Structure formats: structure tokens, C-alpha cells
C-alpha positions as CSV (number, residue, x, y, z in Angstrom):
1,M,187.7,78.0,145.1
2,L,189.0,78.9,148.6
3,E,189.4,75.8,150.8
4,L,189.6,76.5,154.6
5,Y,191.1,73.9,156.8
6,Y,189.4,74.7,160.1
7,W,188.8,73.9,163.7
8,T,187.0,75.8,166.4
9,T,189.8,77.7,168.0
10,P,190.5,81.5,168.3
11,N,192.7,81.3,165.3
12,G,190.1,79.4,163.3
13,H,187.4,81.9,164.2
14,K,189.4,84.7,162.7
15,I,189.0,83.3,159.2
16,T,185.4,82.4,159.5
17,M,184.7,85.9,160.7
18,F,186.4,87.2,157.5
19,F,184.4,84.9,155.3
20,E,181.1,85.8,157.0
21,E,181.8,89.5,156.7
22,S,182.9,89.4,153.0
23,G,180.3,86.9,151.8
24,I,182.8,85.2,149.4
25,D,182.4,81.5,148.7
26,Y,184.6,78.9,150.3
27,A,184.7,75.2,151.1
28,M,185.3,74.2,154.7
29,K,187.5,71.1,155.5
30,L,187.4,70.2,159.2
31,V,190.6,69.2,161.0
32,D,189.7,67.8,164.4
33,I,192.8,68.6,166.4
34,R,191.5,66.4,169.3
35,K,191.8,63.3,167.1
36,G,195.2,64.2,165.6
37,E,193.9,65.0,162.2
38,Q,196.4,67.9,162.0
39,F,199.1,65.2,161.5
40,N,197.5,63.8,158.3
41,P,200.0,64.0,155.4
42,E,197.5,65.9,153.2
43,F,197.1,68.6,155.9
44,L,200.9,68.7,156.6
45,S,201.5,69.4,152.9
46,I,199.6,72.6,153.3
47,S,200.4,73.5,157.0
48,P,203.8,72.0,157.9
49,N,203.5,73.5,161.4
50,N,200.6,71.1,162.0
51,R,198.4,74.0,163.2
52,I,195.0,75.3,162.0
53,P,193.8,77.2,160.2
54,A,195.2,76.7,156.7
55,L,193.9,77.9,153.3
56,V,194.2,76.7,149.8
57,D,193.4,79.0,146.9
58,T,192.8,76.6,144.0
59,A,192.3,79.4,141.4
60,P,194.6,82.3,142.3
61,E,194.4,85.2,139.8
62,G,197.3,85.1,137.4
63,H,198.7,81.8,138.6
64,D,198.1,78.3,137.3
65,Q,199.0,76.5,140.6
66,N,197.4,76.4,144.0
67,I,198.5,78.8,146.7
68,N,198.8,77.2,150.1
69,L,198.8,79.3,153.3
70,F,199.2,78.7,157.0
71,E,199.3,81.1,159.9
72,S,196.1,83.0,160.5
73,G,197.6,86.4,160.1
74,A,199.0,85.5,156.7
75,I,195.7,84.1,155.7
76,L,193.8,87.3,156.8
77,L,196.2,89.5,154.9
78,Y,196.0,87.3,151.8
79,L,192.2,87.4,151.8
80,A,192.1,91.1,152.5
81,E,194.4,91.8,149.5
82,K,192.6,89.3,147.3
83,T,189.2,90.9,147.9
84,G,190.3,94.5,148.6
85,K,188.2,94.3,151.8
86,Y,188.9,95.0,155.4
87,I,192.3,96.6,155.0
88,P,192.8,100.3,154.4
89,Q,193.9,101.2,150.9
90,D,196.0,104.2,151.8
91,L,199.5,103.7,153.0
92,K,199.1,105.2,156.5
93,G,195.9,103.2,157.2
94,R,197.4,100.0,155.8
95,V,200.5,100.4,158.1
96,E,198.3,101.0,161.1
97,C,196.2,97.9,160.3
98,L,199.3,95.7,159.9
99,K,200.8,97.0,163.2
100,W,197.8,95.8,165.2
101,L,197.5,92.6,163.2
102,F,201.1,91.6,164.0
103,W,200.6,92.9,167.6
104,Q,198.0,90.2,168.0
105,M,200.1,87.5,166.2
106,G,203.3,88.3,168.2
107,G,201.8,89.4,171.5
108,L,198.2,88.8,172.5
109,G,197.8,85.4,170.9
110,P,201.0,83.8,172.3
111,M,200.7,85.3,175.7
112,A,196.9,84.6,176.1
113,G,197.7,81.1,174.8
114,Q,200.2,80.5,177.6
115,N,197.6,81.9,180.0
116,H,195.1,79.4,178.7
117,H,197.6,76.6,179.1
118,F,198.7,77.2,182.7
119,V,195.3,78.4,184.0
120,Q,193.1,75.8,182.4
121,Y,195.2,72.8,181.1
122,S,198.3,72.4,183.2
123,P,198.1,69.0,185.1
124,E,199.2,70.8,188.2
125,P,199.2,74.5,189.2
126,V,202.4,76.4,188.5
127,P,201.8,79.6,190.5
128,Y,204.7,81.6,188.9
129,A,203.6,80.7,185.4
130,I,200.0,81.5,186.1
131,D,200.9,84.9,187.6
132,R,203.3,85.7,184.8
133,Y,200.8,85.1,182.0
134,V,197.7,86.5,183.7
135,R,199.7,89.7,184.4
136,E,201.0,89.9,180.8
137,T,197.5,89.3,179.4
138,S,196.3,92.2,181.6
139,R,199.1,94.4,180.3
140,L,198.2,93.7,176.7
141,Y,194.5,94.4,177.5
142,G,195.7,97.7,178.9
143,V,197.6,98.5,175.7
144,L,194.6,97.8,173.6
145,N,192.3,99.7,175.9
146,K,194.5,102.8,175.8
147,H,194.7,102.6,172.0
148,L,190.9,102.2,171.6
149,S,190.2,105.2,173.9
150,H,191.9,107.4,171.2
151,T,190.6,105.8,168.0
152,G,187.3,105.4,166.3
153,P,184.9,102.6,166.9
154,Y,187.4,99.9,165.7
155,V,191.1,99.3,166.2
156,C,192.0,101.2,163.0
157,G,189.0,103.4,162.8
158,E,187.1,101.3,160.2
159,Y,186.4,97.6,160.8
160,S,189.4,95.6,159.5
161,I,191.3,92.3,159.7
162,A,193.0,93.8,162.8
163,D,189.7,93.6,164.7
164,M,189.0,90.0,163.3
165,A,192.4,88.9,164.5
166,I,192.1,90.4,168.0
167,Y,188.5,89.7,168.9
168,P,188.6,85.8,169.2
169,W,191.5,86.2,171.8
170,I,189.3,88.5,173.9
171,V,186.3,86.2,173.8
172,P,187.7,83.9,176.6
173,H,188.5,86.9,178.9
174,E,186.9,85.3,181.9
175,K,189.0,82.1,181.5
176,Q,192.0,84.4,181.2
177,R,191.1,85.9,184.5
178,Q,190.5,89.3,183.0
179,N,187.6,91.7,184.0
180,L,186.4,93.7,181.0
181,A,184.9,96.3,183.3
182,E,188.5,97.4,184.1
183,F,189.0,98.2,180.4
184,P,186.1,100.4,179.4
185,A,187.2,101.3,175.8
186,L,188.1,97.7,175.1
187,K,184.7,96.5,176.5
188,L,182.8,98.8,174.2
189,W,184.8,97.7,171.2
190,F,184.3,94.0,172.2
191,E,180.5,94.5,172.4
192,R,180.5,96.3,169.1
193,V,182.3,93.4,167.3
194,Q,180.3,90.8,169.2
195,E,177.0,92.4,167.9
196,R,178.0,92.3,164.2
197,P,175.8,89.8,162.4
198,A,178.9,88.2,160.7
199,T,180.5,87.6,164.1
200,Q,177.4,85.9,165.4
201,R,177.2,83.7,162.3
202,A,180.9,82.7,162.6
203,Y,180.4,81.6,166.2
204,A,177.1,79.9,165.6
205,L,178.9,77.9,162.9
206,A,181.6,76.9,165.4
207,R,179.0,75.8,167.9
208,S,177.3,73.7,165.3
209,I,180.6,71.9,164.5
210,N,181.9,71.3,168.0
211,T,179.9,71.0,171.2
212,E,182.8,69.7,173.3
213,P,186.0,71.3,174.7
214,N,188.9,71.4,172.3
215,V,191.1,69.9,175.1
216,N,190.0,66.8,177.0
217,E,191.8,64.0,178.8
218,Q,192.2,62.0,175.6
219,S,193.6,64.9,173.6
220,R,195.8,66.6,176.3
221,H,198.9,64.5,175.6
222,L,198.4,64.8,171.8
223,L,198.2,68.6,171.9
224,F,200.7,69.4,174.6
225,S,203.5,66.8,174.4
226,Q,204.9,67.6,170.9
227,D,208.6,68.1,170.3
228,A,211.0,67.9,167.4
229,K,210.2,64.2,166.9
230,T,206.7,65.2,166.0
231,V,207.7,66.8,162.8
232,K,210.2,64.2,161.6
């Protein structure tokens, strides 16, 4: 059995998109980050970075012990290799897919995340930070738009875990102060992924779980005031 520790964030959506696309069975365990459930000892034993999502494979092939995973990119790669789905099987295609998966993990996700923080959640405006991260988000949109203008319908030609990783971080483009009309190839790709039935099911599931913002006044300190003492 695959156990998904989940909450309704962009990184969480990546994994539900994979499950909805692949149709494999899994059990969902909700971790409400607004209430601090990410600090529960059970969850920390799986995800020591106290971040969702996390995954437990209770019956990994060829192993008699559970396999625990954290970091959404690692989870997507594990699921793709376990199922043989949504990752190219030839060397060149696999490398292309991994390049864009890690581009999202190391670039788009962190930069857009800082964009979200300073544009939406900072207790007071920090103009330099807002300008810095809105511009960097724009640059990354430009990189993706240029790439998509030369590829097939998806990031690596065929639909893959690279698309699943990137899409949830483009969904909040308006909050990131980005205009998709300025990125025509990206816009077409975004609409193509958005229209996939599995994508719609994944986001409908999220809406059924959480009807409130992930960050509110009660959770702001909990989410944004962590330091080394948090993990001791």
C-alpha cells in the first residue's frame, strides 16, 4: 500500500496528480499544516524536514521494510520508476525529463515560493524583495515558455512527471503577478494540462479537503517563524 501524507499545497498537488493519472491505489493521510500537524512525531519520522508531501510504501517490491520518502521530486521519481509510467524509458528522454523536474525543484518552486511569501504573506511590504522575486518568477516563466515553443505538447514531448511538478506552481500565476498572455507557449501548455481529467480530479479533491487559505493569522507564525530550534 502507498500512503500519501498530504495537504493542499502546490507540492501536494503534484502527487495527487500522479495518482489520479496512474489510477494506482493509495491511502491518503491528511497533515493540516495550519494546525501544526507537520510536527507530530509520527510524521517527522517519515519527513524530518517537517514538510508535506511524504510517502510510505508499505510493500516495496523486493524489500521487507517500509520505504519512506519526503521531497515531492523524489516522490514523483519513485512513483514513476515503480509504475513505469510518466517517465521516458530511453536514456535521452529520461535525462530530459529529470532536467526539467529538477529545474522546478531547484528554481521555479523556491523562487515562486518566495514570491508568494513577500507578495501575499509578508506582514509589511518589502519593495526590494517583491521586485526581486516577481522578476525572477517572470524570468523562469520565460525560460519555460521558450522551451515549450520548441517542444511537443508537453515539457518533454509526452506527458510526464516534469509536467506534474511544474503545473501546480503555475496555477497561482495571478498571485505571482504574472500574465500568461505574455507567455503564449506556456499558456497553451497550461491550458492543456488544466484540461486533463486527472488534473481536474486532483484539484477537486483538494477543494473538498480544504476550503480555507493555507495561511491565516493563526497559522502565520507557525509557518513562517521556524528556525533551528524547531527541529531540536
